[in-house]
C-alpha positions as semicolon CSV with decimal commas, in nm:
position;residue;x (nm);y (nm);z (nm)
1;X;7,630;12,276;9,572
2;X;8,002;12,136;9,588
3;X;8,236;11,825;9,789
4;X;8,526;11,659;9,731
5;X;8,647;11,378;9,547
6;X;8,571;11,045;9,745
7;X;8,899;10,871;9,578
8;X;9,066;10,910;9,963
9;X;8,789;10,794;10,183
10;X;8,936;10,458;10,362
11;X;8,611;10,286;10,320
12;X;8,493;10,282;9,935
13;X;8,726;10,064;9,708
14;X;9,033;10,226;9,470
15;X;8,853;10,353;9,131
16;X;8,815;10,080;8,919
17;X;8,632;10,152;8,614
18;X;8,561;9,863;8,364
19;X;8,379;9,974;8,111
20;X;8,490;10,038;7,755
21;X;8,386;10,325;7,542
22;X;8,350;10,305;7,187
23;X;8,408;10,551;6,931
24;X;8,635;10,762;7,220
25;X;8,992;10,776;7,183
26;X;9,172;10,834;7,502
27;X;9,529;11,030;7,460
28;X;9,811;11,042;7,704
29;X;10,145;10,942;7,708
30;X;10,253;10,674;7,487
31;X;10,419;10,349;7,712
32;X;10,407;10,076;7,418
33;X;10,212;10,003;7,169
34;X;10,113;9,604;7,062
35;X;9,933;9,439;6,824
36;X;9,586;9,217;6,914
37;X;9,270;9,096;6,880
38;X;8,988;9,251;6,978
39;X;8,940;9,553;7,273
40;X;8,836;9,316;7,535
41;X;9,287;9,165;7,468
42;X;9,410;9,507;7,464
43;X;9,221;9,599;7,790
44;X;9,392;9,295;7,955
45;X;9,749;9,350;7,760
46;X;9,723;9,704;7,989
47;X;9,646;9,559;8,299
48;X;9,923;9,277;8,307
49;X;10,153;9,622;8,163
50;X;10,281;9,756;8,503
51;X;10,272;10,150;8,460
52;X;9,961;10,098;8,205
53;X;9,683;10,312;8,298
54;X;9,404;10,312;8,039
55;X;9,411;10,223;7,642
56;X;9,277;10,261;7,323
57;X;9,243;10,023;7,066
58;X;9,192;10,126;6,673
59;X;8,986;9,974;6,372
60;X;9,135;10,206;6,152
61;X;9,182;9,992;5,807
62;X;9,528;10,116;5,812
63;X;9,576;10,043;6,216
64;X;9,483;9,675;6,131
65;X;9,726;9,425;6,056
66;X;9,481;9,131;5,950
67;X;9,250;9,003;6,239
68;X;9,501;9,235;6,494
69;X;9,472;9,633;6,541
70;X;9,648;9,910;6,701
71;X;9,641;9,870;7,073
72;X;9,819;10,164;7,261
73;X;9,900;10,122;7,622
74;X;9,942;10,516;7,785
75;X;9,949;10,637;8,076
76;X;9,979;11,024;8,257
77;X;10,063;11,205;8,538
78;X;9,734;11,181;8,723
79;X;9,602;10,848;8,533
80;X;9,319;11,048;8,360
81;X;9,402;11,076;7,991
82;X;9,562;11,446;7,880
83;X;9,269;11,488;7,600
84;X;8,944;11,231;7,506
85;X;8,843;11,262;7,121
86;X;8,507;11,183;7,070
87;X;8,350;10,948;6,686
88;X;8,643;10,858;6,566
89;X;8,717;10,443;6,484
90;X;8,882;10,346;6,809
91;X;8,785;10,201;7,146
92;X;8,947;10,359;7,545
93;X;8,940;10,243;7,863
94;X;9,103;10,150;8,195
95;X;9,358;9,944;8,324
96;X;9,136;9,681;8,544
97;X;9,407;9,634;8,780
98;X;9,205;9,837;9,046
99;X;8,959;9,571;9,006
100;X;9,136;9,347;9,171
101;X;9,052;9,334;9,531
102;X;9,272;9,507;9,784
103;X;9,272;9,623;10,183
104;X;9,021;9,881;10,316
105;X;9,270;10,031;10,444
106;X;9,462;10,257;10,151
107;X;9,813;10,250;10,376
108;X;9,821;9,873;10,390
109;X;9,971;9,559;10,100
110;X;9,810;9,266;10,076
111;X;10,128;9,054;10,069
112;X;10,176;8,865;10,365
113;X;11,842;9,599;10,180
114;X;12,101;9,741;9,961
115;X;11,989;9,480;10,145
116;X;12,282;9,232;10,253
117;X;12,152;8,843;10,268
118;X;11,804;8,973;10,087
119;X;11,612;8,879;9,770
120;X;11,442;8,990;9,524
121;X;11,135;9,183;9,577
122;X;10,802;9,175;9,344
123;X;10,563;9,382;9,158
124;X;10,348;9,572;9,434
125;X;10,517;9,422;9,706
126;X;10,624;9,694;9,894
127;X;10,466;9,976;9,699
128;X;10,560;10,320;9,947
129;X;10,878;10,254;9,824
130;X;11,054;10,553;9,611
131;X;11,434;10,531;9,486
132;X;11,553;10,957;9,611
133;X;11,792;10,974;9,304
134;X;12,031;11,322;9,150
135;X;12,113;11,439;8,879
136;X;12,406;11,634;8,851
137;X;12,660;11,519;8,547
138;X;12,484;11,164;8,570
139;X;12,218;11,050;8,723
140;X;12,273;10,830;9,026
141;X;12,032;10,601;9,330
142;X;12,180;10,777;9,656
143;X;11,903;10,650;9,888
144;X;11,490;10,533;9,995
145;X;11,228;10,691;10,122
146;X;10,863;10,614;10,182
147;X;10,547;10,772;10,079
148;X;10,332;10,873;10,416
149;X;10,084;11,105;10,160
150;X;9,971;11,221;9,839
151;X;10,245;11,454;9,858
152;X;10,536;11,385;10,107
153;X;10,829;11,089;10,165
154;X;10,928;11,041;10,507
155;X;11,351;10,959;10,437
156;X;11,670;10,994;10,623
157;X;11,794;11,383;10,670
158;X;12,186;11,201;10,620
159;X;12,102;11,184;10,288
160;X;12,091;11,551;10,206
161;X;12,436;11,595;10,340
162;X;12,622;11,806;10,111
163;X;12,369;11,802;9,892
164;X;12,075;12,021;10,011
165;X;11,964;12,187;9,683
166;X;11,638;12,046;9,584
167;X;11,619;12,070;9,244
168;X;11,890;11,778;9,138
169;X;11,692;11,551;9,339
170;X;11,418;11,310;9,127
171;X;11,164;11,142;9,333
172;X;11,061;10,771;9,129
173;X;10,830;10,595;9,315
174;X;10,601;10,240;9,145
175;X;10,929;10,127;9,035
176;X;11,102;9,785;9,159
177;X;11,444;9,768;8,885
178;X;11,631;10,096;8,861
179;X;11,722;9,975;8,504
180;X;11,351;10,075;8,414
181;X;11,391;10,411;8,505
182;X;11,452;10,592;8,115
183;X;11,446;10,957;8,029
184;X;11,036;10,915;7,990
185;X;10,944;10,795;8,341
186;X;10,769;11,042;8,536
187;X;10,920;11,117;8,840
188;X;10,830;11,366;9,117
189;X;11,045;11,664;9,247
190;X;11,080;11,825;9,554
191;X;10,836;12,168;9,660
192;X;10,996;12,142;10,005
193;X;11,269;11,978;10,232
194;X;11,212;11,985;10,571
195;X;11,505;11,857;10,781
196;X;11,458;11,824;11,147
197;X;11,588;12,133;11,357
198;X;11,792;11,894;11,576
199;X;12,014;11,724;11,334
200;X;12,335;11,791;11,304
201;X;12,552;11,604;11,059
202;X;12,841;11,566;11,247
203;X;12,560;11,417;11,564
204;X;12,633;11,033;11,517
205;X;12,294;10,937;11,339
206;X;12,036;11,145;11,620
207;X;11,741;11,294;11,524
208;X;11,831;11,125;11,143
209;X;11,444;11,236;10,974
210;X;11,320;11,455;10,739
211;X;11,010;11,498;10,521
212;X;11,015;11,590;10,123
213;X;10,711;11,798;10,030
214;X;10,665;11,691;9,621
215;X;10,619;11,936;9,350
216;X;10,308;11,710;9,237
217;X;10,048;11,455;9,419
218;X;10,089;11,133;9,411
219;X;9,808;10,942;9,239
220;X;9,744;10,633;9,472
221;X;9,755;10,197;9,285
222;X;9,859;9,935;9,402
223;X;10,185;10,003;9,265
224;X;10,207;10,320;9,498
225;X;10,036;10,402;9,734
226;X;10,152;10,492;10,151
227;X;10,267;10,300;10,444
228;X;10,033;10,391;10,752
229;X;10,279;10,555;11,054
230;X;10,295;10,367;11,363
231;X;10,060;10,598;11,653
232;X;10,264;10,752;11,982
233;X;10,112;10,473;12,193
234;X;10,302;10,233;11,950
235;X;10,624;10,318;12,096
236;X;10,632;9,979;12,352
237;X;10,483;9,773;12,067
238;X;10,702;9,430;12,091
239;X;10,643;9,388;11,686
240;X;10,804;9,028;11,545
241;X;10,772;9,055;11,132
242;X;10,984;9,335;11,034
243;X;11,149;9,400;10,688
244;X;11,359;9,608;10,552
245;X;11,393;9,727;10,160
246;X;11,639;9,893;9,928
247;X;11,830;9,897;9,617
248;X;12,185;9,992;9,811
249;X;12,489;9,737;9,859
250;X;12,475;9,331;9,907
251;X;12,821;9,385;10,074
252;X;13,037;9,669;10,208
253;X;13,230;9,730;9,908
254;X;12,976;9,666;9,641
255;X;12,718;9,804;9,401
256;X;12,389;9,980;9,397
257;X;12,168;9,665;9,303
258;X;11,933;9,687;9,025
259;X;11,604;9,476;9,164
260;X;11,428;9,561;9,538
261;X;11,576;9,367;9,752
262;X;11,370;9,258;10,088
263;X;11,472;9,134;10,405
264;X;11,348;9,006;10,719
265;X;11,536;9,096;11,015
266;X;11,457;9,065;11,448
267;X;11,429;9,402;11,616
268;X;11,723;9,423;11,881
269;X;11,611;9,590;12,219
270;X;11,811;9,867;12,274
271;X;12,009;9,787;12,585
272;X;12,102;9,498;12,394
273;X;12,218;9,715;12,059
274;X;12,403;9,956;12,322
275;X;12,633;9,708;12,455
276;X;12,722;9,657;12,066
277;X;12,855;10,009;12,000
278;X;13,026;10,140;12,325
279;X;13,130;10,407;12,131
280;X;12,770;10,558;12,049
281;X;12,456;10,681;12,214
282;X;12,162;10,513;12,109
283;X;11,867;10,700;12,221
284;X;11,504;10,609;12,278
285;X;11,454;10,815;11,911
286;X;11,626;10,490;11,750
287;X;11,569;10,093;11,713
288;X;11,787;9,852;11,631
289;X;11,729;9,543;11,429
290;X;11,912;9,265;11,282
291;X;12,081;8,907;11,335
292;X;12,377;8,800;11,638
293;X;12,558;8,625;11,327
294;X;12,509;8,941;11,088
295;X;12,434;8,799;10,732
296;X;12,108;9,027;10,690
297;X;12,123;9,423;10,711
298;X;12,042;9,705;10,532
299;X;12,377;9,874;10,343
300;X;12,493;10,194;10,168
301;X;12,216;10,309;9,904
302;X;11,935;10,192;10,175
303;X;11,896;10,507;10,375
304;X;11,643;10,643;10,434
305;X;11,466;10,325;10,356
306;X;11,142;10,168;10,471
307;X;11,189;9,919;10,826
308;X;10,825;9,817;10,800
309;X;10,652;9,529;11,059
310;X;10,315;9,376;11,034
311;X;10,099;9,425;11,300
312;X;9,759;9,344;11,367
313;X;9,721;9,279;10,965
314;X;9,851;9,599;10,892
315;X;10,208;9,752;10,788
316;X;10,398;10,019;11,015
317;X;10,672;10,226;10,906
318;X;10,878;10,107;11,274
319;X;11,241;10,276;11,135
320;X;11,434;10,487;10,937
321;X;11,780;10,340;10,775
322;X;11,945;10,526;10,941
323;X;12,364;10,401;11,029
324;X;12,543;10,122;11,175
325;X;12,943;9,962;11,158
326;X;12,987;9,837;10,819
327;X;12,666;9,631;10,685
328;X;12,548;9,260;10,845
329;X;12,895;9,246;11,037
330;X;12,820;8,993;11,359
331;X;12,700;9,137;11,694
332;X;12,625;9,477;11,450
333;X;12,315;9,546;11,446
334;X;12,159;9,824;11,204
335;X;12,013;10,113;11,368
336;X;11,695;10,294;11,247
337;X;11,528;10,610;11,317
338;X;11,224;10,518;11,520
339;X;10,925;10,681;11,325
340;X;10,697;10,616;11,620
341;X;10,889;10,943;11,859
342;X;10,805;11,150;11,572
343;X;10,479;11,140;11,500
344;X;10,344;11,462;11,644
345;X;10,633;11,608;11,475
346;X;10,575;11,441;11,085
347;X;10,223;11,477;11,108
348;X;10,267;11,933;11,213
349;X;10,495;11,952;10,979
350;X;10,281;11,794;10,732
351;X;9,953;11,987;10,794
352;X;10,087;12,378;10,889
353;X;10,236;12,301;10,541
354;X;9,904;12,245;10,366
355;X;9,664;12,422;10,580
356;X;9,506;12,086;10,678
357;X;9,523;11,759;10,731
358;X;9,859;11,650;10,505
359;X;9,809;11,254;10,477
């Protein structure tokens, strides 16, 4: 008799293992080592530390200092111990972060770009946001992107202009500050890059959408999970609560930001937006957002990142940061790729590539 893991069933809670296993050592990548009093405090420390997935509390005399003993905080690529050793003088267990009640749907978040005029985001606020970085002589953040499935990220096609080689890209997820990325930080590599067939570099922004298939599937956590795609029926939905996020510039001649920024911006009807961009044709596959007076907008480094809107209690990926005239200029809204117009293409590509439903 055979079957599948139930982790992706939307009716089930996320996996939560609160039990502490005595006489067991959970091995994995060392995140941090601290000395605490008692295994419960060790579990609490792991729960509070971002990225800690499991821990081992050692009771060997050489690992103790008075009442305090060694608490090793660990992680692995798939969230499970890489090796489990029994009959040791240790106790192990998992972070309790997944035990906190969340939404029933996997592609939502509990919150009720660089962003110009934005503010710092907090941990887990935008768990679908990724940083697309290029490693040449040095490594640098170039674009944003959004997790839409265990093995899929949606971003802008123009991010790959002149850099189509998949082996130079590194995709970081579940992060808030770029400075926290070290050589030890896990990242995803590109297995397959699918740029929309109608995208042209000199086209002025049309069909600016691309899919990245990751080499290794992502393990969903509270800080790393997908955003819901809109349905084709949502093409004419009026969204009122929309946000753009990213690590991009805070002004036109700025620099990449360390902490993920967020800005609340209103959508602008295409007819009105077209009047501001007389030299460009705004198609129905584009959507605009920004304030008439300017002041808040996505900017360089935010490209490919999400424009998300909360509708009926669920966050939807409404747009992909694409282009605009300058950043946060008066009467110059940002222009985004309208995701609802590409849902069929996204589903077709993710399913064909996987041989089954990819998301």
